[in-house]
N, C-alpha and C positions, 0 to 999 in steps of 0.2 A: 175472499175468493171472488173473482169476477164471474158474473153469470152471463152466459151467452144465449141470446134469444133463439128459440127453435124456429127454423125457417124451412120452407119447401120451395123448390124451383123445378119447374117442368120444362124440358127442352124437347125438341123433336125426337131425340133418341132415348132419353132417360128421365127418370124422376129422381131428384137429389133432395135429401132432407137432412138437416141437422137434428138428429134424434136425441142428442144429449150434448152436454158440454164437451164430452170426450170423443164423440163419434158422428161422422157424416156418412150416410148411406147413399150409394149411387146404384139405382136399379135400372138396368137397360130394358127397354120395352121389347116384347116379342114382335116379330113381323115388321121390323124396320131394317133399312140398309145402313150399316155402319160405314160412314165415309169420313174423309178428312174434315170437311166443313162441320158435320154434325158432332164429331168428337171434339173439335175445337170449341164448339158451343158448350159441350159438357164440361170441359176443363175450365173454361171461364166461369161457368156457374159454380163449379166446385171451389174455385178461388174465392168467389163472393162469400160462400158459406164458411170459409176458413179464415177470412180477414180478421175477425175480431179476436179469435183465440185458436191456438193449434188444436188439431183433432186428428184422430185416426180415421182411415177411410175403409169402409167395407164396400167393395164393388161387386155387384151381382149381375151375372150374365144369364140370359135364357139359354136353354140347352142347344137350340138351333139358332145360328146367327148368319145373316146375309152380310158378308163382309167384303168391302172393296179392299183388295190386297194392298193398295197404296197406303192404307193406314199403318201398315207395319214398317213403312220406310221413313217415317218422320217421328221426331220426338215431340209429342203433342204438348207436353208441359213447357218445353223450351219455346216452341212456336207460338203458344197462346198465353204467355205471361206466367206460366207456372202456378204453383199453389204453395207458396212459402209457408203457409200455415198448416200444411198437412204433415202428419207424422208417419206412422206405419200404414201400410196398405195390405189388406187382406183381400185377395182376388178370388171370388167364388165363380169358377169358370162355367159350371153347369154341364160340362161334358168333357170327355178326354180330349176331343179334338180342340175345343176352345182352350183347354189347359195347355196343350202343346203350342198353340198359337201365342198364348200369353208368355210362355217360357221363351219363345223365339223373340218376341217383342222386347221383353225386359233384358234379354241377353244383349241386344243391340242398343237399347235405350235404358240403361240401369238408372234406378232412382238412388238418390243419396240416402234416403231413409229405408229402414227395413221393410222388405216386401216378401210376402209369401203367397203362393198360388195353390188353390185347392179345387177339387171338382165340385164340392157342394158348400152351401152356405153354413151349415151346422159346423163343419170343420173350420171354416174361416172364422166364424164367431168364437169358437173354442180357442183358436190360436190367439185372437185378440184378448180373450179373457185370461189366458195363461201367461202370455209373454208381457212382462211389465213395459209400460211406455217409457221412453227415455226421459230423463230428468230435464225439466225446463229451466232449471236454475243455473 
């Protein structure tokens, strides 16, 4: 089995960390404005953490988000090189408003891998623990 080094990257909007061989956590900071440029930086950092081995992604949003609505209009994975090494995405929205925005975004920009949206981190982690990751063979 190949071991993947644990790594942490901080961007203007988020802290991303490869917490295990199987998981990358993306935690958006409170009190920042989510814009296209900043999300592009997050996607590129996530790509860096997924280069060596595929991983599931746990994305955690704060309850209140200052959002530039333009971020909903573009596919950030496609625009910023994607993250071919990511598997499932569990999105912990932090609030019902963020949950609805995430559902709108993924409706217009679907991922090829399984994606689930939750209001809280515990439910998102529970889903990742229960749903088996796809076979890599």
